[in-house]
Each structure stands twice: as C-alpha cells, then as structure tokens.
N, C-alpha and C positions, 0 to 999 in steps of 0.2 A: 906703643914696645910692648913685646912681650917678656914678662918676667921672667928673673933664670931663674931656674931651679935649685935648690941647696944638693948638697952630696953630702955624701954621708962625710963627718967631721969634721964639717964647718960645725962653728963656735957661736951661737948669741947668748953673748954672758958668759952663766956658767952651763948652760945647755947646749950637750953635744947630738949635732943631727945623727940619727941612727940609720933611717930607712924612709921613703916617702909612704902614706899611707890614705891619700886621695886625694882629689884635688876639685872645684867647682870656680863657682862665677866671683868668688869671694878671698881666694887664694888656693895653696897646695896648705896640707897639713903634713907633716912628719910626726915619728916617733923619735924622744932627743932623751937624754940621760941629763939627770941633772945631780952634776957632780959637788953641788954642798949637800944633797938630802940621800945621795944613793939612790936615789928611784926614777923611774920611765916617765914621760911625762907626755900628752901630746901640747903640739907645736904647731899653732895656726898664724900662717906668716899669710896678711891682709895685701892688699891690691897699694899699688903706692902709691894714689890719687890721694889718700888719705893724708897723705903725711905735703900735699901740695896745699891746704888749705892750713892755716894754725886754727883759724876756731871751730873747722870738722876735727881735727887731731883733738882740740882739747875737750871735745862732747866725745868722743869717741873716750878717753882715758875716764874723764868721770862716770861715763855710764859702764863703762869697765869693772872700774872700782864699786860701781851699787852694785855691779850682777856676783863681783868677788866679796859679797855681805848677806848674798840669800843662803839661807839655808833651810835646804830642801832634800832629800837624799833624792829626789826626780830632777833632779836641776845639773848639769857637768859642772862640778867646778872649774874657775880659773883662779890660778894659784899666782900667776904674773903676768906683769907686758911689759913691751920693751920698743923699743928700734933696732930695725936693720937695714944698714945701708939705707936707711932712706921711707926703708916697710914697715910698720905697726906689724906687733908677732903679740897673739896670747900665749901663755902659758896654761894646758887644762891638766886634767887628771887625765889620765890613759885608760881607755878601757879597751874590757875582751870580752866578744862579743857578736852580734848580728847588728845592721839596721832593720825596722819594722820592716823595708820596704824587700827585703830581701827574705823576710821570713812570710812576708804575701805572698809573693813569686809562689812559694811549697804550697800554696794552698790557701782557702779559709781559715781563721783559728775557734777554737770552738768559743760557742757564749762566753762560759766562766772564766777565759786566761782571756778574751779580748776585754769583759770587763772588768777584767782584774788589772788589764794596762789601760785604758783610759780613765780608773780611777788614780792611778798613780799621776800619769800626767794631767790630769785636775787640779791634783795636788798641788804636782809642782806647779799650774799654775795661778791657783791661787795664791802663793807666795810670793811668787814676781808682781802680781797684780798688785796686790798690797803696798808695794812697791812703785807702785805706775810706770811698771814695763811691761809693756803688751808685745809679745811675742811678731805677726801679723805673717810670720809662712811657717805654721806646721804645717807637717808634711813627713809621712813616714820614712823619709830620706834623714831627717832629724829628730827621729827617734831610734832610740839606741835600745837594745834587750843584751843586759851584762847577763854574763852566764849563770846565774847565782840567780835569776828570773827579774832583777831587778831596773826599772824604767828609766831613763838619761832623757829630758828633753834638750837638743844640742841647738847652738846659733841663736840661746835667747833671747830676746833684746838687739841683736847685731842687724836688721832684718833694714833698722831705721840709719844704719851708716853705709849702707850702700852708694857706691858711686854712679854716677849719671851714667847711663849707657849715650853712645854716642851714632849719630844718622838715627834713620827710622825705625821704628820699632819692631819687627815682627812678630806678626801672630799667627806664624804657622808654630802646631799644637806636634811635639815630641812626647807621645806617652804620656808622662804627670811631670814631667820634668821645665812644660814651659813657664818661662818665670814672667814675672812683668814690673819693671823697676822703672824709678823719676827721682831727680836730682829733690824733688823739695818732698816725695816719700807718699806725696794724695794717693800713686794706686803702689801697691808692694804686695807683691806675694806670688805663691804660683797658679799655678790659672784652676786647676779641678779644684783647690783647697781654699779659692776667696770665696770671702762672704759676700753678700749683695752689697751692702755698706764701702766695702773698695772696690769693687768692680763699677761702684758709681759716683766715686771719688767724695762719698761722705766721708763724715767723722769718724771714729775709727775709734772703738774700745774693747774692754776685755771682753763684749761678748762678742766680739770676734772672731777672736779665738776660738769660742762656744761654739760657732757653728765651725770654726774648722777642724777641731778633735770630732765633731760629730762626721764628718767625711770620713777620719780617720776610720773613728770605731763602724761605720757599716762597709768600709771596705774590707778592716780586717773578718767582717762576718759574711760577708760575700763574695768577697773575691774580687769588685767592682768599684767604684766612685758610684755617688748615687744621681751624679751629673755629669752627664759626657758628649761629648759630637765628634763631628768627624775635621772640626777645625775647633782654632783656639774662641774665635768665636761662636760657634756656636754650645760649646762648653760655658762660654761668659752666658750666652743667652739661658741656658736649662737649670743655669744656678738661678735665676732672677724671675725665671716664667716658671718653668714647672716644677711639678711637685713626684719629689721621690716614690717607689714603685714599693708597699712593705714586703709583696710577695717575692721581688726580686733577692732577699734575706736568707731564705727556706725556712722547713719548719720547724727548727732545733732551738728559737729564739724566743725566748718570753714574750711575752707580752709586756711586763712591768720595762725589760730593757729596748725598746720596740718603741715605747712611751718616753722614752729616755730620750734615744734615739729624735724622734722627730721632732722635741720639742728644740733641740740643739738645732734641727735643720730649719729652723721659721725664717723664710723671708726676713720678717721686722726684728729686731733685736728686742723690743720691748716685751717678744711673745716666747723667749728664748727662755732659758734660767739665767737667773739676774746677776748670780756670780758663780765663781769656778768652786769656790765651797759650797755652795746651792748643787750644785753637779756631783761633786763627790761623795755629797750624804747621799743622792739619791745610786747613785754605779756603786757603792759602799751596799746597798742594800740589795741591787740584782748581781753583783758579784758572789755574795755570798748566798745567793739563791740560785744561779743560771741554773746550776745541775739538779736541781730538787723538782719539785713537783710542781710550779707554777701553770698556771695557761699559757698552750703553745697553740700559737695559731694554727689550722688546719694549711694540711700540704699542700703549696700552690697548684695550681690548671697547670699542665704543660704546656707553653707557650705555642700555638697551631701556627701563626705565623712569624717567617725569618725576621730578624733581626734587622735593625738599619735601618728601615723605613719611616723616619720620622716626618708626626703632623706637620699639614701645612703652617708656618707661623701668619698669625693672624697680628697683623702692622711691620712693621720695622724699622729700623733708625739706630747702627750704630756706630758711632764717630767716632773721630780721631781727630783730638782738640788738642793744637800745641803740646803736639805728643805725649799726651795723658788721655788713655781707653775711660769714655766716658757712657754707657752703652743706654740711650733717651729712645723715646718714644714707642716703646714696644707696647702694646693696651690687644686687647682683644674687642672686640666690636662685637655687636647683636647682630644676628640677622637679619636682612629685610624684611623678613614674614613673621617677625615678632612683632607684637603690639601690646598696649595695654587699656584696656576699656577700665571708664570709670563706673561702677555699677550704683551705691551709694551715694545721696547726698544729704541725710537724717542730722540734723543737729545734735542728734544723745549720743550716746559713748555706743561703740560695738563690743560688746566683749566675746563673742566667739562665733564662729559661721563655718558650714559644710556643704559641700553639693548633697543633694539629693540623691537617690538612688537613677534617678532617667541623666541628671548628669547638663540634665537643662533649666533644674532649676536650686537654689539655694538657700540654704534657712539661716540665720543668725539673731542673735540676741541682743536688745536694743536696751542698754540702761540706764534706769532714771533714777537713783539716787537711794541710799537709805538703803540698797539691796536688792531694791527691786526692779526686775527686768521684765521684759515683754519679747515673745516670743515671734520671729517674722517670716516668712516665705515669699521668694520672689521670683520670677523669670530671668536668665541672662539677655534677656532680649529687651530688657525693660518694663513688662510688662504685668499686671496680678499682682501688682505688690498689697498682701494683705495679713492680719494677725495672723498666728497660729494657736490653736490650741493646746496651753503647757497649764501647769502650775504657778503660779507669780514668782517670778524669780530666778526661772527655771535658766540654764547654759546647755546650750547645745555643744555635745562632744565629740557625738560620731552619729553614722549612719548607715543603718546598716544592708544589707541585698534586699533582705524581707521587707523591707519599709519601718524598721521599727527604728526610735531615736534612744541613746542613752543619753540620759540628762543630767547637771549637776544640777542640785536643788540646795538654798541655802541650810549652809551648817555643813555641808558635805556631803549631803547624799545623795550618790546614784541613783536615776530609778529611770524602767523601760518603760514608753511609751510609743504609742502606733500612730504615724500620722494620719489616719485617718478619724483622728481624735478620742480612743479609748485613754479609760484613766491610769496614770502609771502607775508601774507597778514598782514595788522601792526592793533595794537590791543589797545597798551595803554603806557601810557610813564610814567616814572620815578617810573620803574617795576624791583625788585631787582633777584627774586626767581617768579617760578609758574609750577604747579603740575596738573596735568591731572586727570580727575576724570577716574571710573573703566569704563564708557558707551562711552569717550573720548567728549564728549558736554561742559562738564565746564569745567576752570579753576580753583583753588587757586593759590592766589598770595601773595607777600609780597612785597609793593611798600611803596613810602618815599612820606610823606605829605608837602605842604606846608611850613608848619611851625617846618621839622625838627623830625616831627614823623616818627613812622613804623608802617603798619596797615597791618590786616594777613583780608585779602578778599575770602571767597566762599560764593559762587561764586565771580565773579568778581562784585562791586560795594557792595558787603554786608557782612559791619565788623562784624570779630568776634574777634579779641582783637586789641589794640594798645598799644603802650608804649607809659610809660608817659614822654619822652623826647629824643632828637636825637640819645643820648650817647648808651642806650641800646640793645644790641645786638637782633633781633626777626631774625630766618632763620630755614629752614630746612622743610618747610611747606611741607610735604605728607600726600596723602589723606588716607584711606584706603581703601581695595578693596572691600566693600559694600560699599563705596561712603559715610560712616555714621558720621566720623572721620577725624578731621585733625589735626596733629601730627604736634608739632613745636619747638623750643626749645627756648629758652628768656634766657638773662643774666642781671636780677634788680640791679646787680653788678658784677663789674670786678672778681671777687672771687667766683662769686655764679649764676650757672645756675640753667634752672628746664626744666623735658622734660614735655612737657602738651599736653591734649589732648581735641579738643572743639566740640563741637557738630556742627550740620548747624542752632542753634539756639542760640551759644554763650556760653555757658555753659562749662566752661575749670573743669579741673580735671587734677590736678598734680601727676605724674608716677612715677617721680625721680628726685632728687636734690642733685648736686654736680657739677662735671664738664663732662658732654654730649656734644661730638661736634657733632657728625653727627649720622645720623638717618636711616631706610629706615622700609616699610613692611615689613613682611613675608607673604607669599601666602595664610594663612589660614585667617588672616586677626586679628587672637585674639595676635597676637605676633608683638613687633615690635626689631628690631637690632639695637644697637647704638654704638656707640664708648662713652670712658670714660676716660676723662686723670690722668692718677694717680702722674707723676713727669715731669718732664721735658722731657725725653726721653722714659717716657712709659704709653703706651696706652693699655686698653682692649677692647673685644669686648665682649659684651653683650646680650642677649635676654629680654625680659620684654613684661608679659603678661598686660591684660586692669587693673588686680588688683594693678600692681606697684609689684609683684613678678619675681623682676629677675634676670640673676643667667649669670657665665660666661661663655665665649664660646671659647675665644683665647687668650691667652695673646699676647701683640703687644710690639716691640720696632721700637721707630722711629715715623714718625705725619704720622700716617695711619689712612682711612678718609672713612663712607662707603657712594657710590655715589645711590648704584639701587641693586633691588633683582629681581633674573629672577621669572618666575613663577614657574622653573622649582627649584625654591630656592638656588640658587646658588648666590653670592655676588661678588657683583662690588667694587673692595676696590681701592685707588690711596694713596698713598704712596708720601711725600713729602722731600724732604730738604731744611728746613727754614733758611735765617739766615735775620740777622738785618744791616741793613749798614749807616754811619753818615760820612756825608758830609759835607765839610763847604767853606768859599769861605771870601779872604779878599780884601779890597780896595789896587791896584795895583798890585792883580796877575793877572793872562788874564786868568785864569780857578777855578773850585770846585778841594778838594784833599780830597781822602779817611782818615778820622781821625778814621778810627773805630779801635776798640779796641781787643775784644771777638769777642766774634758770637751776641752777643744781644746788643749793644752798640745804646742807643736812649735819643737823646739830651734832655737837659732840658730849657737848659738858657744859656748868652751869659754873659760874666761882662760888665759893661757899656761903657770900654774903647774896648770894641771889643778883646781882647787880650786871652781871656781865655774862655772855653768852656765845661759846667756842662754837664755832660751824666752817664746815667745809668748804668749796666749790669745785667739783668735779674739774672745770671748764673755765676760761676767762674770753673770750673770742678764740682768736685762734693759740692760746697759751695753755698753759695746763689746768691753773687754778691755782689753788691752795686753802692755806690754814688762816683765820681771819679771825675777830676779839671783837664784837660788838656790845654797846652798854643796853641797858633794856627798856632804855628811855628812847631808842630809834638811832643813837647818833651815826656819822658814817661811821663805820666797820676801818681798822686797823689790819692791814696785813703782817701775818705774822712771817710767811715764807712758802716755799711751797711743801705738799705732802698732803696727806689726808691725815686730818686733827683725831687725836684718840681722848685725850682729857687732861685734865691741871692740875697742876700742882696743888700739894694742900694751901700751900701760901698763894697761888696766883700766878708766880710768876715765872714758871714754864709750863707751855704744853708740848706735851708727848705729838708725833705727830712719824706717820706710815708714809712708807713712799707712794707714791701717789699710784692707785688704780692696782692694789695689790705689789708693787713692786719692791723691792727690799730698800737697806738701810733708816733703817728707825734712829729716829733723833729727838730731840731737845731743844725748842726754839725758844727765848725769851720771850717774854712778853713787853716788857721795857728795854733798858739798857740792858749790855749784855751781847756775846756770842756763840749761835747755832750749836749743842755737843751733839757730834755722831757719836752712837752710842754702839758700845761694843759689843756685837751680839753675832760675832765670826761663827757659824753652821746652824743655826738654829733662823726661822722663818715665824716668826709672832703671830700670832693670831687677838690678842688683849695684853693690857696693859695697862696695870693699877701703883696709884702710891702708895706706899705704904705710911701713912701719919707719923712723925713724931722719929723717922729714920731715915736714913739714908737710900732706903732698896723702894727698889720699884718689882711689885712679881707680874709677873708674864704665862701666861697660856700661849706656848709654842711649839712648833715641831722642828723638833729636832732628830740628830743619827736614830736615835730606839723608839721615833714616832712622835705620836704629842704629848708631852709633863708639862710640869708646871714648873717655874726656874725664879731663882730672888737673883735677883742684878744690884749689886753696890754702885751705887752710886757716885761714889766717894773714891774707891779703890778700883772701881772697873769689873771686876770679881764677880763672875757668874757662874751657879750653882742649883741642881734640882729639890725643889721645895717641895717637900709633902710626900705625900705617896698617893697609888690610884686615882692618878688621871681623870677626867670625863672629857672629853674634847664639846662637848655641847652646851658644861655647864660653866656659867661666867662669875666671876669675882667680885666681893665688898667690901673694903675694907671699914674698920668701926674707926670713929672719932678718934679713939685713943691708939691705934694702931696697934693695940694688943688682939681682937680677933678678928680672921678671918671668914667672911659667910661663903660657900661654893653652891650652886645651885642651876637648875633642877641635879638631882642627884637620884636616881630609879625613884624620881616623886617625893623628894624630900629634900630637906638645907641641912648642909655639915657644917658648923660652925667648927675653925680650929685657930689654934694659936698663933705666934706669930713665928714661932719657927717652924708649923705645916703642921703641927701632931693633934689629931682628931680629937674634939671636943665633945661633943654631942651632934643628936642627927636628930633633926627635927619635920615630922611629917605635915603634909598641907600643902607642895608644891605639884603644881603640873607640868607635863611636858609641854613647850612651847610661853611659860611664862618666862618674865623680862626681871631680872636683879636689878634697878634703877638705882636705889642711892641711900646708904643706913640710914634710919634716922638719927637727926642730932641730941634724943634722946637714949643714944644707945640699948630702946628695949627694942624697936620697929623699926624694918625696913619698909621701903616704896619699892612695890614692884609692880610688872605689867601685865594683866593675866591675857591668857592667848588667844583672847576673844578675834579672830579672823577677822570679822567688819571693822568698829573702831570698840578700840582696846579701853580699859579702863587701867585706872593708877588705883594702884590698893596700900594698905598700912597689913604687913603681915607682923603678927605678933610672936617675936623671939620666945616665948617662955609658953603657948601654947597651938603655935600655928595659925591659929584663928586671921580671916580673910575678911579686911572691914572695907567695904567701897568707900577711898579718898576723894576722888578727880572724875571727871568724866572727858573725856578729851572736844571738842567742842569746832570743829570747823565747818563754817560758813555752808560748805555745802559737800555733801558724801561722792556728790554724783561724779563716778570718773577716777575714783583713790585707790589705787590698785593692791597699796599696803602702804602700810607705818614702818619707820624705818627706824626710827628710835625716839626715846625720849629719854630727857636728861631733868633731874629735880634737886631744888638747894635742898642740905641737910634738915633747914630747918622748916621744909611745906611751904615757904612763903615764896617758891617761885614754880616754873616748868616751863619747859622749851619741848618739842617736838617738832618732827619732820614726818614728810610722808612725799609719794612719788601717785602722779595725778595725771590722769590720760587727756588729757585738752578736746580734740577730738581724735575725730578718726572715720577712716572710710575702706571700703572697699572695692579692689581690681581685679579686675578678669584679663590674666596674661596667657595669650594665644601666640603659639608658633616657635618657643619654648625646644618642647623635643623634637621638631621637624628636622633629624638632619641625620 
C-alpha cells in the first residue's frame, strides 16, 4: 500500500509540515517549522516497513543517535527522531542549495572545485568511518552543495536500514538511479557507484565508500561515470573487469589528481587508499595545486570510432541467486595460439637476459655466487648454447641494433662491448639499468646519485626523472622503438607502483597504477607489455597502449617477469623461485645459524639482552603472515599478531607493528600478557618508528599533509606533534641508551645528533649514502652501522667523537649465490648478538612466449 503524503499544516510533534521537498525509495522529505526553536528543518518520513519489526526499529533509532553525534561540517546534522502514524521520521538541518547531481548536469566541474568537493566528502567519511559507519550508497544525489560552498553528505548510514523489496529484482538501468537492495544488506547501493566488493557480495568496509567517491570525482571531472554499460548488467561487468580511461577526463586534470583518482578506483580494496583520512590529505594537496602549474596530461586524440560498440567479453556468468546479485565467472582466457616454450634448464641462477639483434638468439648471465657470473648465448630453437667472451661478473642490460652490448660490471659500472668480442669500454659508474636507443647510438640509464636518490637519464647526462629519496625503487627503463618515449616503473610507496612514460623533455604521463613488476615495448611502439602482481603467487601479463587502455594476455602462477620482446613479437620471460632467509649469531658461537621459520622470514629487531629476535612473515599458507618472537636458541616462534614488525620497546614488553604490506593502522602488540593497542595516528603514514628510552615517547618518520616530517607520539596521552626540523626522508634515527640523544643519518654524508626535544646538537661527518644505522652501542660512544656495499654488507662501529669507521663483523651466509639483497640487519646494544635477513633466488629459468601479440 502506498504511503499517504503529508499535507501542509500536519504536525509531527513540535514540527509543522510546510511543503514537500522530494521523494525517493526510502520515503518523502518535507520542509517543516520547528515551533520550539523557531527554525526551518527538513523531515524525512521513512517507509512504514521499519515499524513492522521491533528489532529493526530499535536498530534504526540507535544508529540515528550515533549519526546525530557525528561532528563534521560535511555530514548533514540530525536533530531528532520520532514516529508518525507508525512511520519513523528523521529531523535534519534544512539546507539551501542544490544537489551535486543537478550541478553535474550543467557540465563538468573545474579540477580545483571538484577536488575541493571531494576533499570535503572525504573528511566527512573519515569522521563517520571512525564511528564504524559506512555509507554504502554514495552518489551525486546524496551530495548537497550549499550556497556558501559547503558540502553535505545526505543519507549517511541509512542505506543499511533499507526495507526489503518484494518480488524479483529489476535490473533495468535508468540513468544513474538504478538501485540494488536486499533485506540482509549483502548487496546495497546504486549500480553505477557500487564497489566491486558490493557487487560480488563480499564484506564491505570503509574502502568501499572510497571507491564510490572515486566514481563521483571522475564524474565531476569528466561529466560521466568511468564505468558504464547499456544495461545494469553491463555496468556491473564494467566495474568488475574494465579499467577507466584517463584520457576521457580531458586535458585540464593535473597528473597528481589523476593518480589520486585511479588509486580510488582500484578493483582490489587493498590497492586503494586505506582510509578516508589518507585520501583527504592527498586531495588537500590536489585541491591547493589544481589551478597551478602541475604536470598536465597531453590533450587526448579525438576518438575516430563512434562509442557504443563495446569489446567482446571473454567469458561470462552473471547469476541471480536467492534474490542477491553476484557476478561470477568473468575471466579472460588466453588465445589458443599463445604458447610457452622452456628455454633454459641450468642449475645456476639467471641474473638477466635479452634477445640478440637477430631475434633468433638470446644472451643471458649465469650467476655463480660471490659476485661471479658468466655470459651465455643460445638460440631459441635450443641449439648452439655457448659462453660469450665478457668480463667476469658482467650482466647483460641491453643489446643494440648495431650489435653492441650494454653490460653492468661488478660495482655498478656501465660498459659497452661488442658481440664480436672486443674489449669493453667503461662508460659510467653507479648505474643500475641501461637500454639502447633504436639507432644504437644513445643509452637511457637509471643511476644512483651521491645522496642516494635515483635518476633516469636519456641520453646519459640528460635527466628525465628523479626519486625524492633513496628508498623508492626506479626500474625497468625501456626506450620505445621510435625513440620518443622512455617507459619506467616507479614505486612512490611500498604498496603503490606506477608505470609511466617520459618524453625526451621530461614530460611524464601515468599509464597504470597498481603493482607493475616488469615491462617491455611491443615492436609496433604503440603498446607495452607488463607483468602485474595480483597476490603472492599470482601474476598477469598485460598489454597497455599509450592511452592507458590495458587488457589481460596471460595469467601466470609464480614469480614471472618480462625481460625483452623480439622484433617478431616473441616475449622473453623469466621465472624465479624466491625465498627470504634469516640468520643469527650469538657471542660464544662459532658461526651463524639459520633461524628462518617460513618462506618469508624478515628480521625487525633484537631484544636488548640479545636473547630474542623479532621477525615477520609476509605470508603464512593462505593467510597474511604476521609478527613473531623467537628465542635465539631456536625455540618455536610465538606469533604476536597481524602486522609487519618494526621494533621492540626497550623493556621488551611491546612490539611496534605496521599494517601488512604497506597497509595503515600501526599498533603495539604485547609480547606477554596484555591486549593490543592501536596507535592514534590519524592523517599520518609512518615509514619508521623508534622508542625513546626512559620516556613514554615514540619517534616517527611519517608522511602527513605537509609531506614527510618527524613526529613524537606520547604513548600515555596519545598526543602527537612534530619533532625537530629539516626532515630528511632517506635518513633513519637511533635513540641513545639513556634516551637523551637521537642520531639521524645519513644527512648529506654526515650524522646529526639531536636532543630529546629535536634540537640539533652537532654534525659528525663520515657517513655515506646508503649506510644503514643499526643500533646505538651500549657504551653510548659508538653506533653500529652497515656499509653501503651492495654485495655483502659489513657491520661497522662508527665513532661518535671522530666519525671513524671500524669493521666489526662480516656477515657470513653459507652461499651468496642467488642473494639479491640484504633486507635488514639487527644488532644487540652490547654487540653480543646480531641477526639479518636476505632475499635469495633459489632457482630461475627462461621461457619464450609466442602468440601474445597476434590480435
């Protein structure tokens, strides 16, 4: 039975109805007069179904009270609730202005205004999410723009109170307003704005609202949603399987805002911003600079083909089950012509490989251990495998069209050598990667600078891009077949990678954001192939064009990377079996002992007495791994809880942990009796943390709304404030045993000593870029540091009076073969124990993929 609309003059307690304002699936909204306070209010009279179930009504009242307590200018305020003739109603603040839907109908918004609106929405979401409330139905109709520019989120938290719909679910789509509702709340939302996890009936958390906000921001900038279809079913499929096209946003959107947007729209929640607060800080930067001189994307080419013709969908399977919408079975299958051919069967580790100029041969390096390697050349038909004359330890980086090899010699020296066997010519030091231009006359290189930053140059000496610190990886620089572009991979954070293009003037374009792992150009110069990590044992080979449109070519199991693509379109792949090891040493023992637990053991810290080691596991079977504590005698580890371990408290009672794999939410886990404590770090993304002995303070290096800075968190009161001045994001800090001094370094090739309050005491020269500060010696006069040797680092004693570096211990893994890097070294303050972890390639082989580009 349809509800009876209220007429002017009807009283709902002290409220007198004046006029209707609108109606929707949940009821009607009226303007009313509050006779007690003499003000205008908005009253939403909800459907009568709420009154038919006492439990539902009680839940509605409880949640309404929670909403009323939310203190955010971006959330519409609820003043009161009540019942009128069996129908519950809400009394809200009366707003004058228009909905965001009406504004979008007038045309797309300027980038700065769109970012400001999204920023206000994100701040409102952050407040509500802290209270455990998820909107689940964000859309332009639920965003109100007041006349003074203030944004208000409407219907917050009310989606979960929707009444059940009767009959079958109609999946026709009417503009943006098609809605899905269920009694249980498994699938709730508006089709065009639902997150993939909502569609798939998976658990929903605040990151679902972040996805919906991304859709809204996209629509504000481009005038239409990023995922569309002719029907609701096709729209649902687009959300689950299609990637948005950034070029449809227009040329006026800054690259920084585009990156923010694409991160919001990641299919997997763990790849999005992990909280609305994090998103708000990112948007604040975009809002303040959207009208400035930020890097702009080039103007899109005009589409030559009429839209409306959609690509054929590989696989299908959208089923309705028990009235719920669940999308299943969509998958991309490899073409029948695609094949993999095993090329190598050596027992040695393959360090690098490239096609020779003829495309019929390939060159690869076999690592023998302890920095030794041998270059080999073979044919893809499996014949004529033989050694190639080259300096010992050389790795192949690129082969030119003129028959020259770019080789990486031990120590990071770039050399040029001919396939004919001429002696190598040394070109440049501190190089990590290189790639020949199509004419074989120029090189693009990734090199390490003196301050630890990484720089992309093309040609040598002409910088195109630099990292902001020594930590973010910069890799896989590849020149396009026409020589116009250099593609590369950059990881601004541990969990977010970017596949980018740069022209010869340094103008960059973001193509893909997620977890790219390797790349190579297709022969046509209009397409790139890249691998993308999905989970710990799952990769995909994808193709992507210069507009950022990408598709699945082949799903992979195991760690597979793309090394090269021949002129015939054949792909050279490498498969690796990688493990992380953990070794420890204690005073009185003759050598190191293997202390690894699972396959990804990574040391974080040692207890002050040197008897226990704190370490983490990235994965534990199908689970997420976590933080562990183990005695140095090798007892069974104690699992402390989820998270990446950072350090132990001075008394050994607490372990500081970060969210898994770069996630947010730092916590303290008890090593004995007690309950975990979540740290109040709203708006901060910590990179490291150090306890300050003799105080309740925790020092943090973290990214906030002003960028990277140092902070001091009071663990007793929860207050957090900036600490010290002139932060350096590539520096680490150590606290003295008495907690009165803090060492920071490396800072411009030196060590800084500061007091507990952050004031600079003095500067001590003697550190090098890449040195690691490990531990303050118990004598208070020395530091344990690890040198920057990329092979096998040594532990040194650094004299705080003179800056003198004295060798203390050399790490002694039983076999350096296959070790790619040393992850971290921990030392006990008295020097009676140390532990370190490393990443080792156990085995690797080369494969030839054919048919991937035949479409």
